[in-house]
Structure formats: C-alpha cells, structure tokens
N, C-alpha and C positions, 0 to 999 in steps of 0.2 A: 533506484531509478523511479521516477514518477511517471504515471501514464501520460502519453502525449496529449490526451484530452485536457489535462490540467494547465496546459500553456495558455488556454483561453482565460484562465483565472489569474494569469500573471505569474505563474510558477515556472521554474526551470524544470527540465526533465532529468537533470543529474545534479546530485549534491555529493561532494567529495569530502571525506574527513568528518571527524566527530563534531567539530564546531558548526560546520555547514548543516549537518543533520539536526543538531540542536536548534539552530536558527530556523530551519524549515519547520520543525515541530512547533516552535513558539508562534510563528506566523500562522500556521495551520490552526492552532488552538484559538488564536485571536479572531480568525475569520470564520472558523467552522467548529467552534467549541461544542456545539450540541450534536455533532455527528458521532454515531457509535459504529464500531466495527464488531459485528456479531459472528463469531466463528461457527461454522457448520461442520468442518472437517479439518483435521490436521494430518498431513501425510509426511511420514519420516522417510527421507531420502538419503540417509547417511549423514554427510556433512551439510546437507540442506534440509530445510523444512518448508513445506508448502501449506499455507493456511488458506483454506477456502472459506469465504465469509460473505456477509451482506453488510453494506454500508447504509445506515438509515439516520435520519434526523433532519435538521434544518440549519441554515447559515445563521450566525448571530445577528449580523446587521441586516441582511436581506430577508431573512425568514423563508428563504427558498427551501422547499421540501426536497429531500434527497432520499432515494431508495434505489440502490444499484448493486449489482454483483461486485465483489471485491476479492482479490487474492493477493497474498503476499508471499514471495519466495525469499527466504532468508538463508544466507550462507554463513557457516561458522568455520572458524579456524582457531585452534588452540583455545577452545572454549569461549571465544569472542565472536560477536556478530561482525562480519567484515563486508557484507553486501546485503542490500535489501532491494528487491524489485517488485513493484506493485503492478497489478493488472486490474482492469475494470471488466474483465470477461473471464469466466471460469474456464471456458474452452481454450482460450489463449494461454492461460496459465498451465493447464494440463498439457497442452501441446509443447510448451516451452521446456517442460521437464520430461518429455517423451512418454507421457501416459495417455496421449490421444493423438490420433493421426489426422 
C-alpha cells in the first residue's frame, strides 16, 4: 500500500501482484529516481519487518526537494514478501504494529 498522500502525484494507494509492483517501481524511478530511502532502524516482528527510515532527494523532472519520514512494513510468508505497506509518519507506522499508542 502506498501512503494516501501519494494520490496527489497520480499514484494509486494499492498495487496487487508482482507485475503491478514492478510497474509501480518503474514509474516511481522514472519520476523520483533521485530519492533515497535511508534506514534508521529495522524492527523484527516475526513474519513482518518494520523499516524506519528517511526519504531524501529530489524529483527528476521537477527538481522538487524531498525530505520526509518514511517507514515500510513488509510481511513475509514462506520466505517471500507478500505485502508491503508504506507510511510517511514514523508514529503511524509504530502504531500500526502495536508499538505505540
């Protein structure tokens, strides 16, 4: 799942299946190739992993500077990633996994 804020950029909030995820990543790279995700903390939650990070950089075409909180909750099953949920707020991500009230 993509953060709701990204709908303003013309992105959907949900992508299903491998091909849709690949297509999303290609589009993201074409528009935001200079953006970096810099991990600050990785929290092992068993079958899930929460990556707390910062997103920094600028858009390729617009050169708009970006610096924002970012978190990614990844769910695994049978050794494969089956779900990815992104957050633009660390507190929201921690609350989603029950580590913050």
